[in-house]
Each structure stands twice: as C-alpha cells, then as structure tokens.
N, C-alpha and C positions, 0 to 999 in steps of 0.2 A: 917218580919211581916207575920203572918199566916193569910190566907184568910178564910172566913167563908165557902166557897164552898168545901174546901178540909179539911179533918180531919188531925190533926198534923202528924200522922205517914206517910200518903201518901205524904204530902208536904215535910217532912223531907227526905223521900226516893228519891223524885224528886231532891231535893237540893243535896243529896249525889251523885246522878248520874251525875249531872252537874259538881260537884267538881271532880269526878273521871275522866270525860272526859277532864276537864281542866288540871288535873295533868298528864294525858297521853300525852296531847299536849306539856306540859312543859318538860316532860321526853324525848320526841322525839327531843326536841331542845337542850338537853344537849349534850356536846361533850367533848372529851378528848384532843383535839388540838385546838389551837386558842388563848389560854391565853398566856400572856407573863410573863417573869421573871422580878421581880422588877429591874429596871435600864436598861433593854434591851427592845428595841422596837420590836413589833411582825413583822415577815416577811410579805411580801405582801400576800402570800398564807394563813398564819395564820390569818391575819386580815380579809381576804375574808371569811374564814371559820367561824370566830367569828360573822361577820355581818350577814352571811347567817343563822347561827344557832339562833342568837338573834332575827332577824326580820322575819325569815321564808319567807312566800310568800308575805309579806307586802312590801318588798324591792326588786324591779326587779333586775335580775342578772347584767344588764348593769350598774345600779347604784352601786351595790356592787363592780364591777370591778373598776369603776371610783374612788370610795372612797378608796378602798384598794391600788390603784396605787398612791393616794395622788395628784390627778390632780386638786383639789380645789373645792370650793363651786359652782362656775359658771358651771363647767363641770358636777358636780353632779346634779345641777338643770336642766341642759340641758338633761342629761340622764333620769331624772325623767319625764320631760315634754315629751320627745320622747316616753318613755314607756307608759305614760298615754295619749299620743296624745293631749297634751294641747297646746294651742297657746303659743308661746314664750312670756315671760313677758316683757313688755315694760319698759324702764328706768323710774324711778319714776318722773323725771322732765317732760318727754314727756307725761306721764299720767296726770300730773297736768295741763300741757299746753292744752291737749285735753279737759279736764273738763272745763277749763276757756273758751276755744273757743266755746264749746257747750253752756255754760251759756250765752256768748255774743250773739250767734245766737238766743237763746230763748228770750233774752231781746229785740233783734231787731224785732222779730216777734210780740211782744206785743206792 
C-alpha cells in the first residue's frame, strides 16, 4: 500500500532496498553442504551445518549441537532455556497445582 507522504517512486525504491537486503541475508544462509541424499540421513556435522545455515543467529550454537546430536526435545529445550537464561519450565501438572493453590488462597482471603 502506498502512503500519501511518499511518492510512488521513492516508496518503491525503499521497498527494493529492503528486498535487496533480505535477499543478501538469504544468500548468506545458502550452503553447499548439509543437505542429505534421499534415503540417507545427514551426518551430525551436516545436520549442524544445515541448522546453523537455516536458523542463523536465531538458534544458539548449544541448541544446534543438542539437536544435531539427537539428544531429544527435553535436552534441546534445556539448551534453549540456558541460552536465553529462562527459568526451567515446570511440569504442566505442577503448574496446574500451583494455580489451584493460588486460587484457594485467594478464596480464603475473601
């Protein structure tokens, strides 16, 4: 959508510049190694290269390693939590119990 403040050629040039920058980012993520042959699983190093190229800086190296090594979802989540310094996720049942206990305390106060 063209805005009234910019004439179409200026806005189009700005859009072209954003597109060019995006394409440069995409080009930098392309790689010649990391894909696998149909019927053969990628090696650990190929998978790590693929994940790094695909996600770039959005996936911390520790998480790439965990995923490439196939250590499972819990290990990957732990690596992401550690990388982003998030508190460990509590078990869903304990979170539900905590909410119920909080609701009970609130009801007792009223």
